N, C-alpha and C positions, 0 to 999 in steps of 0.2 A: 720419756722426758719426762723430768719434775718440774712442776708450776712453780710458781711465787709461792710462798708459806706464809709470811709474814710481809706487812707495809708498813713503815715506819715514816713521820713527817719529821723532817728539820725545818727548825723556823735561823733563819741567823736573826741576831738580835744584837742591840746596841748594845748594853750591860746584860750578860749573862745572872748574876748573882741576883738585879732585883726582877729581873723576869721567872726565874728561879724562887724567889719570895711569892713572886704573885701567883704562879700556876701549881705550888705547892701548899704555903699558908693558907692563900685567901680561895683557890681550887679544889684544894686535897689531893692532888696528883703526888705520888708515890715517887719519890727519886731513889735511881736504884744504880747510878754511877754518873760519878763527874771527873772532869780534870782540870787540877790547878795549876796555875801557872803564877809566880810572882804574888804568890799569895790568896789569887782570887779564882774564884769557878771561873772556866773557860768553854765549857762543855761539859752539860750533864744530858741525862737521861731519864726521864719520866714515864710512869707506867699507867695505864688509868683502863681497869676493864678489857686488859689482853693489847691494849694500842700505845704505843711508844711514840712518843715526842721526844724529838729531842730539840736542845736549845745550844745555839753553837754561837759564840758572841764574836761578832766580826768589827774590828775594829774603826771602821768608816762611821760614819752619823746614820740612822735610820733615814734620812732624807739624801745624803749622798748616794747610798746603796738604792733605791728605787727609783731618784730623779722623780720625775714628773707624775710614778704610778703611786698610786697607793694597794694596799695589802689587801681590796675589799673583794679581788678573785680568789682570794683562797678565804672559807669559811671554817673555822673548829666549833664542831657539834659535840658541846660537852651535856651531856643529858643528870642531872642533879636529883638527889632525894627531894629537897625542898627550896624549891626556887625564889620560892618569899626571902628567905631566911638568908641567902647567898647575893639576893639584891640588896638586901640591908648592911650586910658584910663589907660587900663591892661600894658604894654607895657611903659607909662609914670612912673608906680608905682613900674620897673622893674620886671615883671610878665613875663616870658617865652610862649609865645603866638604864636601858631605853623601859617603857613600860611592858609589860607583859601582854602578848596579841596573844588570843586562841585563834590556833591552824587548822585548817581544815583537814587536815593529818593525826590529828587527834593529841597535838602538843599542844602545851604553854610554852611559849617561848617569850625569850629577849634576847635582845646584843648588848657587847660592853665593846671595845677596844682592850689588847694587854698595851704594856708598857710600849712597844712598838708600834702600835699600831692598830695588830692584825686583828679581823674581826673573829669572835667567838660567839655562839649561837648556844644562852644555857637554855637547855629544854628540860620540860617535866611534863612525863602523860597527863593526860587530863583524865580524870576519875571515872573509870567503867571503858576508857577508850582502847584498853591494850588486849 
């Protein structure tokens, strides 16, 4: 019996092009596939360290899709090489990024919400804890 071999995450987003820019330009994920309709990217697949994140444009607004729910029940963890540099870049783009906190499990960690409100934990190993 074959077991699962790969897990991919799909996020329904309001504007795929805005989300693609966020994940590709600001966080450095590599777009490997995309589908366009009416001259706009409506779906794409991004790769990072062997993981796949798909973005799917859902025509309804994020508030309509979620109702009273928020996206904090799903947190994407993204390990970065230089947390301070990524924080500066995101802040320059007017994203609200929390202050880094040292975690008991050996990571320096801060959080940011993507354009649709999905929480992203940005992490960097604390030197000597790997």
